[in-house]
C-alpha positions as CSV (number, residue, x, y, z in Angstrom):
1,G,77.5,91.5,113.0
2,L,79.3,88.9,110.9
3,Y,83.0,88.9,110.1
4,V,84.7,86.8,107.4
5,H,88.5,86.4,107.4
6,I,90.3,85.9,104.1
7,P,94.0,85.3,105.0
8,F,95.5,85.6,101.6
9,C,97.7,88.4,100.2
10,K,99.5,89.1,96.9
11,Q,102.5,89.9,99.1
12,K,102.9,90.2,102.9
13,C,103.7,93.7,104.2
14,M,106.9,94.1,106.3
15,Y,104.9,95.4,109.3
16,C,102.0,93.0,109.3
17,D,101.4,90.5,112.1
18,F,97.8,89.6,111.1
19,P,96.9,86.1,109.9
20,A,97.8,86.9,106.3
21,Y,99.9,84.8,103.9
22,Q,101.2,85.0,100.4
23,N,101.8,82.3,97.8
24,L,98.8,80.1,98.9
25,Q,96.8,80.4,95.7
26,D,96.5,76.6,95.5
27,Y,94.5,76.6,98.7
28,Y,91.9,79.3,97.9
29,E,89.2,76.8,96.8
30,T,89.8,74.4,99.7
31,Y,89.8,77.3,102.1
32,I,86.4,78.5,100.9
33,Y,84.8,75.1,101.2
34,A,86.2,74.9,104.8
35,L,84.8,78.3,105.6
36,V,81.4,77.3,104.3
37,Q,81.6,74.1,106.4
38,E,82.6,76.1,109.5
39,I,79.3,78.0,109.2
40,D,77.4,74.7,109.2
41,L,79.4,73.5,112.2
42,W,78.6,76.7,114.1
43,I,74.8,76.4,113.3
44,S,74.8,72.8,114.4
45,E,76.0,74.0,117.8
46,H,74.1,77.3,117.9
47,P,70.9,76.9,115.8
48,E,69.3,79.9,117.6
49,S,71.8,82.2,116.0
50,K,70.1,81.7,112.6
51,E,67.2,83.8,113.8
52,R,69.2,86.8,115.1
53,P,69.2,89.6,112.5
54,I,72.6,90.4,111.0
55,D,72.9,94.0,109.8
56,T,76.6,94.2,109.1
57,I,78.9,91.9,107.2
58,Y,82.6,92.6,107.0
59,F,85.1,90.7,104.7
60,G,88.6,91.4,106.2
61,G,92.1,90.0,105.8
62,G,94.5,89.6,104.4
63,T,93.1,90.8,101.2
64,P,89.6,89.5,100.5
65,T,89.7,90.7,96.9
66,E,92.4,88.2,96.2
67,L,89.4,85.9,95.7
68,S,87.5,85.8,92.4
69,I,84.0,87.3,92.3
70,Q,82.6,83.7,92.1
71,Q,84.5,82.6,95.2
72,I,83.2,85.6,97.2
73,K,79.7,85.0,95.9
74,M,79.9,81.4,97.2
75,I,80.6,82.6,100.7
76,L,77.9,85.3,100.5
77,D,75.4,82.8,99.2
78,K,76.1,80.6,102.2
79,I,75.7,83.5,104.7
80,K,72.5,84.6,103.1
81,S,70.9,81.1,103.0
82,T,71.9,80.5,106.6
83,F,71.3,83.7,108.5
84,T,68.6,86.4,108.7
85,I,70.1,89.3,106.9
86,T,68.4,92.7,107.2
87,D,67.5,94.7,104.1
88,D,69.8,97.6,105.0
89,C,72.8,95.4,105.8
90,H,76.1,97.4,105.8
91,M,78.5,95.2,103.8
92,T,82.2,96.1,103.8
93,I,85.1,94.5,101.9
94,E,88.8,95.3,102.3
95,S,91.0,95.6,99.3
96,N,94.4,96.8,98.1
97,P,94.8,99.6,95.5
98,G,96.2,98.4,92.2
99,E,94.9,94.9,92.6
100,V,91.2,95.5,91.5
101,D,89.8,97.3,88.5
102,L,86.5,99.0,87.7
103,R,84.9,95.8,86.4
104,Y,85.7,93.8,89.5
105,L,84.6,96.7,91.8
106,T,81.3,97.0,89.9
107,K,80.6,93.3,90.4
108,L,81.3,93.6,94.2
109,V,78.6,96.3,94.3
110,Q,76.2,94.0,92.4
111,L,76.9,91.3,95.1
112,G,75.6,93.8,97.7
113,F,78.8,95.4,99.0
114,N,78.2,99.1,99.7
115,R,81.4,99.9,101.6
116,I,85.0,99.3,100.7
117,S,88.2,99.9,102.7
118,F,91.5,100.4,100.8
119,G,94.9,99.7,102.5
120,V,96.5,102.9,101.1
121,Q,98.8,103.5,104.2
122,T,100.6,106.5,102.4
123,F,100.7,108.1,99.0
124,D,104.5,108.3,99.0
125,D,105.9,105.8,96.4
126,K,109.3,105.3,98.1
127,A,107.6,104.4,101.4
128,L,105.2,102.1,99.7
129,T,108.0,100.2,98.0
130,M,109.9,99.9,101.3
131,L,106.8,98.6,103.1
132,H,106.4,95.9,100.4
133,R,103.1,97.3,99.2
134,S,102.0,96.3,95.7
135,H,100.7,99.7,94.7
136,N,101.9,103.3,94.2
137,G,100.3,106.6,95.1
138,E,98.7,107.0,91.7
139,K,97.2,103.5,91.9
140,A,95.8,104.4,95.3
141,K,94.0,107.5,93.9
142,E,92.8,105.5,90.9
143,A,91.3,102.8,93.1
144,V,89.3,105.3,95.1
145,Y,87.8,107.0,91.9
146,D,87.0,103.5,90.4
147,A,85.2,102.5,93.6
148,K,83.2,105.7,93.5
149,E,82.3,105.1,89.8
150,A,81.4,101.4,90.6
151,G,78.8,102.6,93.0
152,F,80.2,102.2,96.5
153,A,78.3,104.5,98.9
154,D,81.1,104.5,101.5
155,I,84.8,104.5,100.9
156,N,87.5,104.2,103.6
157,I,91.3,104.5,103.3
158,D,93.8,103.4,105.9
159,L,96.7,105.7,106.6
160,I,99.8,105.0,108.8
161,Y,102.0,107.7,110.4
162,G,105.4,107.1,112.0
163,L,106.8,105.2,109.0
164,P,110.6,104.8,108.5
165,R,112.1,108.0,107.0
166,Q,108.6,109.6,107.0
167,S,108.6,113.4,107.6
168,L,106.0,115.9,108.7
169,D,105.9,117.1,105.1
170,D,104.9,113.6,104.0
171,I,102.0,113.7,106.4
172,K,100.9,117.1,105.0
173,R,101.2,115.8,101.4
174,N,99.0,112.8,102.3
175,L,96.4,115.2,103.8
176,T,96.5,117.4,100.6
177,I,95.7,114.3,98.5
178,V,93.0,113.2,100.9
179,E,91.2,116.6,100.4
180,E,90.7,115.8,96.7
181,L,89.4,112.3,97.1
182,P,85.7,111.2,97.2
183,I,86.1,109.4,100.5
184,N,84.0,109.7,103.6
185,H,86.0,107.6,106.1
186,I,89.6,107.4,107.2
187,S,91.3,105.0,109.7
188,T,94.7,106.2,110.8
189,Y,97.2,104.4,112.9
190,G,100.7,104.9,114.3
191,L,103.1,102.3,113.0
192,Q,103.5,99.4,115.4
193,V,106.8,97.4,115.3
194,E,105.4,94.0,116.2
195,V,107.6,91.1,117.3
196,G,108.0,88.5,114.6
197,T,107.5,90.9,111.6
198,Y,110.2,91.6,109.0
199,L,110.1,95.2,110.2
200,Y,110.9,94.2,113.7
201,H,113.9,92.2,112.5
202,L,115.2,95.2,110.5
203,V,114.8,97.6,113.5
204,Q,116.5,95.2,115.9
205,K,119.5,94.9,113.5
206,N,119.6,98.7,113.1
207,L,119.1,98.3,109.4
208,I,116.1,100.7,109.5
209,S,115.1,103.4,111.8
210,I,111.7,104.7,112.8
211,P,110.9,108.4,113.8
212,S,111.7,109.5,117.3
213,E,108.9,109.7,119.9
214,S,108.8,113.5,119.6
215,I,108.5,113.4,115.7
216,D,106.0,110.6,116.0
217,E,103.9,112.8,118.3
218,A,104.2,115.8,116.0
219,M,102.9,113.6,113.1
220,Y,100.0,112.5,115.3
221,D,99.1,116.1,116.1
222,T,99.4,117.1,112.4
223,M,97.2,114.2,111.3
224,M,94.5,115.0,114.0
225,E,94.4,118.7,113.1
226,G,94.5,118.1,109.4
227,L,91.7,115.6,109.4
228,K,89.5,118.0,111.5
229,E,90.2,120.8,109.1
230,L,89.1,118.6,106.2
231,G,85.8,118.0,107.9
232,F,86.4,114.5,109.3
233,E,84.8,113.8,112.7
234,R,86.8,111.7,115.1
235,Y,84.2,109.2,116.3
236,E,86.7,106.6,117.6
237,I,90.4,106.8,118.6
238,S,91.6,105.7,115.1
239,N,88.5,106.4,113.0
240,F,87.2,109.5,111.3
241,S,84.1,110.1,109.2
242,K,82.1,112.6,107.3
243,D,78.3,112.9,107.5
244,N,78.0,110.1,110.1
245,S,79.4,107.5,107.7
246,Y,80.6,105.3,110.5
247,S,81.9,101.8,110.1
248,R,78.7,100.2,111.5
249,H,80.4,96.8,111.8
250,N,83.3,98.1,113.9
251,L,80.8,100.0,116.1
252,K,79.6,96.7,117.3
253,Y,83.0,95.9,118.8
254,W,83.2,99.2,120.7
255,H,79.5,99.1,121.8
256,Y,79.9,95.6,123.2
257,V,77.5,94.0,120.8
258,D,77.7,90.3,119.7
259,Y,79.4,89.4,116.5
260,L,80.3,86.1,114.8
261,G,83.7,85.5,113.0
262,F,84.4,82.8,110.4
263,G,87.7,81.8,108.9
264,A,91.3,81.3,110.0
265,G,92.2,83.7,112.8
266,A,88.7,85.1,113.1
267,H,87.3,86.1,116.5
268,S,83.7,86.0,117.8
269,F,81.9,87.4,120.8
270,Y,78.6,85.6,121.4
271,N,76.4,85.3,124.5
272,G,79.2,86.4,126.8
273,V,81.9,84.0,125.3
274,R,84.9,85.1,123.2
275,R,86.4,82.6,120.9
276,S,89.3,82.7,118.4
277,N,90.1,80.4,115.5
278,N,93.4,78.8,114.5
279,R,95.3,81.5,112.5
280,N,97.1,79.0,110.3
281,V,95.4,78.0,107.1
282,M,96.1,74.3,106.9
283,P,95.4,73.4,110.5
284,Y,92.2,75.5,110.2
285,I,91.1,73.5,107.1
286,Q,92.1,70.2,108.6
287,S,90.1,70.8,111.7
288,V,86.9,71.7,109.8
289,D,87.5,68.6,107.5
290,R,87.2,66.5,110.7
291,Y,83.9,68.3,111.5
292,V,85.6,69.9,114.5
293,M,85.2,73.7,115.1
294,P,88.6,75.3,114.5
295,T,88.4,77.2,117.8
296,I,91.7,77.3,119.7
297,D,90.8,79.6,122.5
298,T,87.6,80.2,124.3
299,E,87.0,82.6,127.2
300,T,83.8,83.0,129.1
301,I,83.7,86.6,130.2
302,T,83.1,87.1,133.9
303,L,80.9,89.9,135.1
304,E,83.9,91.8,136.4
305,R,85.7,91.5,133.0
306,A,82.5,92.5,131.2
307,Q,82.3,95.7,133.2
308,E,85.9,96.6,132.5
309,D,85.6,95.8,128.8
310,F,82.4,97.9,128.6
311,C,84.2,100.9,130.1
312,F,87.3,101.1,127.9
313,L,85.5,100.1,124.7
314,A,83.0,102.9,125.2
315,L,85.7,105.4,126.0
316,R,87.3,104.7,122.6
317,T,84.3,106.4,121.0
318,K,82.9,109.9,120.8
319,W,79.8,108.7,122.7
320,G,81.9,107.9,125.7
321,L,81.0,106.0,128.8
322,D,77.3,106.7,129.4
323,E,76.3,106.3,133.1
324,Q,72.8,105.2,132.3
325,K,73.8,102.6,129.7
326,F,76.3,101.1,132.1
327,E,73.6,100.9,134.8
328,D,71.0,99.5,132.4
329,T,73.6,96.8,131.4
330,F,74.9,95.8,134.7
331,G,72.4,97.0,137.3
332,V,74.9,99.0,139.2
333,S,76.3,102.6,138.9
334,V,79.6,102.9,137.1
335,Y,80.6,105.5,139.7
336,D,80.1,102.9,142.5
337,L,82.5,100.6,140.8
338,F,85.0,103.0,139.2
339,G,84.5,106.3,141.0
340,T,88.1,106.6,142.2
341,T,89.5,105.8,138.8
342,L,87.1,108.2,137.0
343,E,87.9,111.1,139.4
344,D,91.6,110.5,139.0
345,L,91.5,110.5,135.2
346,V,89.4,113.6,135.2
347,S,91.8,115.4,137.6
348,K,94.7,114.5,135.2
349,G,92.9,116.0,132.3
350,L,92.5,112.7,130.5
351,L,88.7,112.4,130.9
352,E,86.0,115.0,131.0
353,Y,82.4,114.6,132.3
354,Q,79.5,116.0,130.4
355,N,75.8,115.1,129.7
356,A,76.1,112.2,132.2
357,S,78.9,110.6,130.2
358,Y,82.7,110.4,130.5
359,H,84.8,111.2,127.4
360,L,88.4,111.2,126.5
361,T,89.9,114.6,126.2
362,A,92.3,115.3,123.3
363,E,95.2,114.5,125.8
364,G,93.4,111.4,126.9
365,A,93.0,110.1,123.4
366,K,96.8,110.5,122.9
367,H,97.4,108.3,126.0
368,G,94.4,106.0,125.5
369,N,96.2,102.8,126.4
370,Y,97.1,104.3,129.8
371,V,93.5,105.4,130.4
372,F,92.1,102.0,129.5
373,S,94.5,100.2,131.7
374,Q,93.2,102.0,134.7
375,F,89.9,100.1,134.5
376,I,91.5,96.7,134.8
377,R,91.0,95.6,138.4
378,E,93.6,93.4,140.1
């Protein structure tokens, strides 16, 4: 899998702590040249990676569709001329409703993109304004219909629950709108108040309040039940699809498969090493300009860490932690290493065992972070 990070936005959302920045239009061209150069730098250090087939490409952000079609094409041309891309490559691009039109979306399809992910978050106009989103509910619906008309085979929307002043009725209204839309994938998240964001500042100053834990849990339950009723299968803790239209790129993260990431703030996992790039645009560009990889953190994954990661990443998905796959990967039984943990989680009703695999129960999915933490050995 190959990930490309475009760290630019029309405006930064109040809850966002991703490497995403507004008002940097003057740097778009320079950034693209740096990103292309980073690919060359990577290949000079890892020439063998050119031969490994790439069957998913994901443009994330930020907002990749802040770039012009020509700028996106320049990056894609570099990728295609450098790596071995499969004929059935699943190509995703993230976008914001209201910032792209039918003509632009059609050109994305002509470039080879077959999946698009819209940051809708909610269809409630007041909430969208408060969140500093650049679209309204009607624009969100319009974007989805335009993407369908443009020829996108797979369309995802992101939805957030637990927003300030959000009610259970708001969640139900969102689900009613979802029922009408030609989408086959939804990613839904509970709002996280991250340190350093504008939302965190407002919450700390008591200038804005978020729903209580009990209301938040009721929203979660309503969302889970509603999506199931609409025919969406929960195949990962936060991801739901119809007709097996999974995010093939994201499955690589959960199935512990190698992926390369390029751009400011991008992450890679390659041959047992995790690396992360500088998140800041100018230091990233300056590093590449000096022909130095913009990596700021590198971690060689130990066998022990790999076993832990494998367990909790697998448990995030509907396929669960497969005993045979674990043994094939590590040459040892998962029960020999984590038997006590697995028995404890089963006894608490957080995991269930079936068909030689361990799976999260509905209660386990609700308390996923606790379950995953149990696999971290001291």
